[in-house]
C-alpha positions as CSV (number, residue, x, y, z in Angstrom):
1,M,0.3,0.1,-0.2
2,R,2.6,2.3,1.2
3,Q,4.9,1.6,-2.8
4,L,1.1,2.5,-4.3
5,A,0.9,5.8,-2.3
6,S,4.6,6.6,-3.3
7,N,4.1,5.6,-6.8
8,S,0.7,8.0,-6.9
9,S,2.9,10.8,-5.7
10,D,5.9,10.2,-8.0
11,A,3.3,10.2,-11.1
12,T,1.4,13.3,-9.5
13,S,4.6,15.1,-8.9
14,E,5.7,13.9,-13.1
15,I,2.1,15.0,-14.4
16,S,2.5,18.6,-12.8
17,R,5.8,18.7,-14.0
18,V,5.4,17.5,-17.5
19,V,1.7,20.2,-17.4
20,E,4.3,23.1,-16.6
21,L,6.5,22.2,-19.4
22,N,3.7,22.1,-21.5
23,H,2.4,25.2,-20.1
24,E,5.9,27.1,-21.1
25,L,5.8,25.6,-24.1
26,I,2.7,26.9,-25.4
27,K,3.4,30.4,-24.1
28,R,6.8,30.8,-26.2
29,I,4.9,29.0,-29.1
30,D,2.4,32.0,-28.7
31,A,5.0,34.5,-28.6
32,S,6.5,33.4,-31.4
33,L,3.4,33.4,-33.1
34,A,2.7,36.8,-32.4
35,S,6.2,37.7,-33.5
36,V,5.6,36.1,-37.0
37,S,2.5,37.9,-37.4
38,G,3.7,40.8,-36.7
39,I,6.5,40.3,-39.2
40,A,3.8,39.2,-41.8
41,T,1.3,42.3,-41.1
42,H,5.1,44.7,-41.7
43,G,5.6,42.3,-44.7
44,E,2.3,43.2,-46.3
45,E,2.6,47.1,-45.8
46,S,5.7,47.1,-47.3
47,I,4.4,45.1,-50.2
48,N,1.3,47.6,-50.4
49,N,3.5,50.4,-50.4
50,V,5.8,49.1,-53.4
51,S,2.8,48.4,-55.1
52,Q,1.1,52.1,-54.7
53,G,5.0,53.3,-55.8
54,L,5.1,51.2,-59.2
55,E,1.6,52.5,-59.6
56,E,2.6,56.0,-59.3
57,V,5.7,55.2,-61.4
58,K,3.2,54.0,-64.2
59,D,0.9,56.6,-64.0
60,G,3.7,58.9,-64.2
61,V,5.2,57.1,-67.6
62,E,1.9,57.3,-69.2
63,Q,1.5,61.4,-68.0
64,F,5.2,61.5,-70.0
65,V,4.2,59.3,-73.3
66,Q,1.1,61.2,-73.7
67,M,3.2,64.7,-73.0
68,V,5.9,63.1,-75.7
69,E,2.6,62.4,-78.3
70,A,1.1,65.9,-78.0
71,M,4.6,67.5,-78.8
72,R,4.4,65.8,-82.4
73,P,3.9,67.5,-85.5
């Protein structure tokens, strides 16, 4: 009976340790996911800025072409 109680106590301690380790792992994973989410958001903003810049360049080139065509005799 004492051996069973000792085994139960050991098992309970081991379960408690594993639960604590899992909790720490989950917190680290959550922090990593938040970081990845921030990086993805920043990347999306950068892509949108580049896209907007390219659109402005395209508009400028079209205006230049129209100006050159208007100057033709």
